[in-house]
N, C-alpha and C positions, 0 to 999 in steps of 0.2 A: 384158681389164681385170679387176683384182681389186676386188671390191666390198667397201666398208667399212660403208656405211649405206644404209638403204632407207626408203621412205615409201609407204604403201598408201592409195589413194583408193577407197572402196567406194560404188557406186551401185546402187540396186535393192533386191531382196527379201531376206528373212531368209536364204535359201540363200547369197546372195552374202556376207552378213555372216559366216555360219559358214565359208564358204570362205576369207574374208580372215583369220579366226582361224587357219586352218591354214597359210596363206601366211606369216603372221607367225612362227608356230612353226617352220616349215621354215627360214626365213631366219635366225632366231635360232640354230638348230642349226648353221648354217654360220658362226657368229660374225659375222654382219652385224647391225648395230644399228639400231634404229628412230630416225628423226630427222624433222625437218620437211621440207616439200616443197622449199624453196629450197636446202637443203644436201645432200640425199640424192643419192648417185650412182646409185641405182636407184629409179625411181618405177614402182609397179605400179598400173594402173587396172583395177579389177574392174568390168567394164562391164555395163550393162543394155540390152537391145534391145527391151523390150516396148513402149515408146512412143517416138515420134519425138523428144519433148522430151529424154528420157534419152540418146538417141543424139547429138543435137546438142550436149549438154553435154560429151560426150567430145571432140568436135572443138575446142571452146573450151578444154578442159583441156590438150590436147596443145600448143596454141599457147602457153598460159600457162606451162606447164612449160619449154618451149623458151626462152621469153623470160626466165624467172627463173633458169634454170640450164642453159645450153646443153650442158654436159658430161655431164649425167645421161643414163642409158639408160632408155628407156620400155618397159614391158611392158604389153600389153593382154591381159587374160584375161576370163573371164565370157562373157556372151551375144553379144558382137560379135567374139570372137576368130577365128571361122571365116567371117565374112561377107566374101565376095570383094570386094564394092563398098567396104566399109570399109577392107579391107587395101590396095586399090588407091589409095584416097584418102590413106592415112596412111603407106604403106610407107617413104617417105624420112625420116620423123621418128620412127618406132617401131622399136625394136631387135628385139622379139619379139612375135608373136601366139601366145598359148599357151592352148589349151583347158584348163580347170581340171584335168582328169584327167591332164594331163602334168606337174603340179606336182612329183612326186617327182624329176624330172630337170631342173628349171628351170635350175639353174646350168650343167649340161652343155649344155643347149639354147642358153643365152646365149653360151657360149664356142664353140659349134659343134663340141663334142667328141663328138657321136654319129655313128657311121657309118650308112649307109643301112639296114643290117640292124637295128641297135639302134633306129633311128627307127621302122621298120616294126613292130618288136616292141612298142615303147612305144605306138604308135597302135592296134595290134590288140588288145593285152592290157591296156589301161589300166584298164578296168572301174571299180570304185569304190575302187581301191587307195589313192588319195590321201586318202580319208576315214579311213584308218587312221593318218594323221599326227595325233599328239596336238595338239589345238588350244591356242592361247594365248587362253583365254577372256577376253572383253572386260569382263565384270563378275563379281562374286563371289557373286551370289545368283540370277541367272536365266541359264540356258544354252540355246543351240540345239544340238540333237543331230541331225545329218543321219542319216537311216536309208537313204537311197539317192540316186540322181542320175539325171537323164534322164527322158524322157517318151515314151510310145507312143501318145498320144491324137490327135495331129495335128488339133487344133481349127484351123479354116481361117484364123483371124486370128493364130495364135500362132507365134513363132519358136523357142520353147524346144526342141521335138524336134530341130530342125536345129542349134541352138546347143549342146545338151548331149548329144545322141545318145539311144540307146535306154535304157529303164529298167534299171538295175542296182541291186541292194540289198545292204546290209551284212549280215554274219553276225549272226544272232539273239543269240548269246551275247556278241559284242563290243559290241553296243548295250546289252544288259543290264549288262555290266560298266562301260561308260562312265557309265550312269545311276547305278549303285550308288556309283561313285567320287564322282560329283557330290553325291549325297545324304550320303555320308560327310563331304564337305567343307562340309556344311550349306547346300547350295543349296536355295532355296525354290520354284523354278519350273523345270520341265524342258519344253522345247518340242521335240517330235519334228517334224522337217521333211523334206520331199521335194517334188518337183514334184507327186507324186500319192501321198500316204501310204497311202491305203486299198487300193492294189494291191500293197502290200508282200508279198514271199514270200521265205522262207529255208528251204530243204528242205521240211519238211511244215508249217512255221509261217506264219501269216498275221498281218495287222495286229491283229486282235482278240486273238490269242494274245500278241502283244507287249505290248498294254495290260494284259492279265490278269497277265502275269509282272511287269511294273513295279508293278502294284497290290500285289503281295505284299511289295515292299521296305518295311521299316519306316521311319518318319520322317514329319515334317510337311512335305509339299511338294505343290504342284499340278502336274498333268500336263496339257499342252496339245498340240495337233497341228494342222498345216496343211501343204499344201493338200489339201482333199478334193474328189474328183470325184463328183458325184451318181450317175453310172452304176455306180460301184464301191462304193457305200454298202450293204453287205450287211446282212441282218437279224441275222446273228451279231454284227456289230460294234455295231449299234444296241442289242442286248440287253446287250452288255458295257458300253457307255456308261452304261446305266441301273444296272448292278450295281457299277461301279467306285467306290471310295471316294476315289481320288486325282484322278480326272479332273475338271478344272474344268467349271463349268456354262456352257459356251460352245461353240458349233459354228460354224466359218466354212466355208460351203459356197457356191461360186460358181454362181449361176444363169445369168448373162450376158445372158439375154433372157427375156421373158415371152410370147414368141410362138413357136408351134411351127414355122412356116415358117422363121423366122430361126434357131432352134435347129438345124434341119436343115442350113441353109446354113453354119452355124458348125461342123457335124460334132460336135455335143455328145452325140449318141446317147441322149437321153432326151427326154421330152415335158414340158410344163408340168404335166400331170396327174400324171405320175410324180414330179416334183419336189415337188408339193404333198402327195402321198401319203407321200413320204419324210419331210417335215417333220412330218406328223401322227404317223407312227410314232415319230420321235425324241422328240416332246413327250409321247407316251404313256409312253415309258420314263423320261423325265427331265423332269418337268413344269416345273421352274423354269429350264430352259435358255434362254440367250440365243442368238438366231440372227443371224449377220451374213453378208453376201454381197458378190459383185462383180457389176456390171452394165456392159455396153458399150452406149452409145447411138450411133445413127447408123451402124450396120453397113450395108454395101451392100444396097440394096433395102428397108431398113426405112422403110416409109411411116408415115403418121399412125396408121393402124389397128393396125399391128404395135406401134408404140410405146405406143399406148393399152393394149394387152394387158400390156405391162410395168408400166404404171402400176396396172392392175387387180391384178396379182399383188402389187405392193408394198402396195396398200391391203388386200388380203386376208391376206397373211402377216404384215404389221406387223413388219418386220425391226427389230432393235435398232440396227443400224448397217449402212451399205452403202458400198462404195468404188465410185464410178462413174467411168467413163473414156469420153471421146469417142473413137470409133473412129479409129485412124490406120493406114494401110496399112503392112504390114511386108514388106520385100524378101524374096522367096523363099517366102512363104506362098501358099496357094491363093487366099486372098481378095485378094492383091496384084494378081491378074489381073482382079478384078471392078472395075467402075466405082465409084469412091468418090462416090456420087451424092447424099449428104446434105450440105448446106452447113455450114460451120463455125458460122455463126450459128444454124442450126437445131439442130445438135448441142448447142451451149451452152444453148439454150432448153430442150431436152429434159432436159439434165442438171439445170437449175434446177428444172424441174417435178418430177423425181424427188426432189430435195433438199427441196422443199416438203412432199411426202408424208412423207418420212423425218423431218423436223423434228417433225411431229405424232406419228407412231407412236413415235419414240424418246423424246419427252417423256412420252407416256402410259406407256411402259414404265418410264421413270426415276421417274415420280411414285409408282410402287408401292414405291419404296425409302424414301420419306419417313417419318421417325420410326423407321426400323428401324436396328438395330445390325448392322454388317457387318464382315467380315474383309477387310482390305486389305493387299496387298503393296506396301510403299513403294518407289518407283522413284527419287525425287529431289526437287529443289525447282524450282518454276517461277519465272517472271520476277518474280512478286509476292512471292517468298521464302516461298511456302506449300509444304508438302509435297504430293506427289501420288503416286498409285499406282493399282492396279487391284483390282477385286473378282474373285472367281472367275468371275463372269459377264462379265468384261472391261469393266466400267464404270469410267471414270476418275473418281477421287475426289480432291478437294483439301481440305486442312485446315491449320489453324494449330496449332503446338505449340512450347513452349519447349524440349522435349527436343532434344538435338542429335545423337543417334546412331540415328535411326530408319530410315535408308536400308537396304534389304535385309531389313527385319523385317516380320513379320505384326503388324498392329495392329488394335484395335477402334475403329470410327468410328460415331458416331450421325449418320445423314444428316438434315440440316435444310434442305437446299435442292436443287432439281433443275432442270436445264436440258436442252435436247435432247441435247447431247453431253457432259454431265458432271454430276457430283454434288458437293455440298459437305457437310462435316459437322464434328462436334465430336470431337476426339481424346479417347478414354476411357483406353486403356491399351495396353501391349504385349500381344499375344495369348498367352494361357496355353495351351500345348500340350495340357494335360490336358482342356480343355473340348470341343474340336471337332476 
């Protein structure tokens, strides 16, 4: 079949969004045009397998696509592309299951034009080559720049190492060139992403070297990165975070549990004490930094006492924001073999208890912004037709303005209202580059 049009559905993390930008660019280069789901003859689902909910969504989508447009071919890539149970369930309705690093040969794979030797070569030497495809950036002021792919950590609850393979990283100079190009195009925010950014290696360069090099690039832009693993957060990187002029005042670092026994069962390779020490060091280097985290509630064998330790950690560290998830067993992981012994009701109750703490600490943190003037990168307009954007410390700010061209710009906002998960303020002006 000769393909004329495509449609991409992206579910999941920033990495998936960045991968979809490369899929779009690849298909455009083959003169296949982007269209809506109902009329596309090729529909690509970039899947997420981190939670059961995301996985279930894929099954529903495949049914919907088949109903809307029975002639279209479906490709599944992302985290479910190699899952044997998913393939078995969908193989009669899906044309191709494609791990993302096979993207450079996607059309050949669809047409079955690769002999066994070429297929073996593709699968053995795929590495991070697909990341060299120039992306079709989805907006013109904030860009995701993947610096690698895959994970070596094997946290016991996580499918990513199985779905994406071992860690492979992009060449140092290629990343720098991509960032320079974006800054030349007047991008205001660069997000470096990988499953584990702080274990980056390219010849003799590490992640701290990468930040230092980007810091030298002239221009008014913020640099952000995720995801960070506590076990790889070295003192050199923390020092560079304190010295960098471009790095935003925000660190997202997943703790996952506040209990040492649970952390051990999760195979996280650090203790609560180590995590707290890490946060202390980061705050010592960069006192105004906002700290956000991820937490799983209801991991197998997490009893009340273990959960109380997570609550204690949240009360002590006072996170600015946290993304909580109720544990769900993922096929193929070590934890999948453990008994899922915390009820859904109890998981929900625990999630609510964490949220109650978070509402208090986040509000305390946000109250510190009252009557201060902050720099905000405007991202869009919300349902109330107010502008919204983020501060360097990743606080969401909304404001009214009669100006009609503020999206993608740095602006000055005087904060006059704070809530647990957002700030409101008065628009003052577009940010003058010369001031800060």
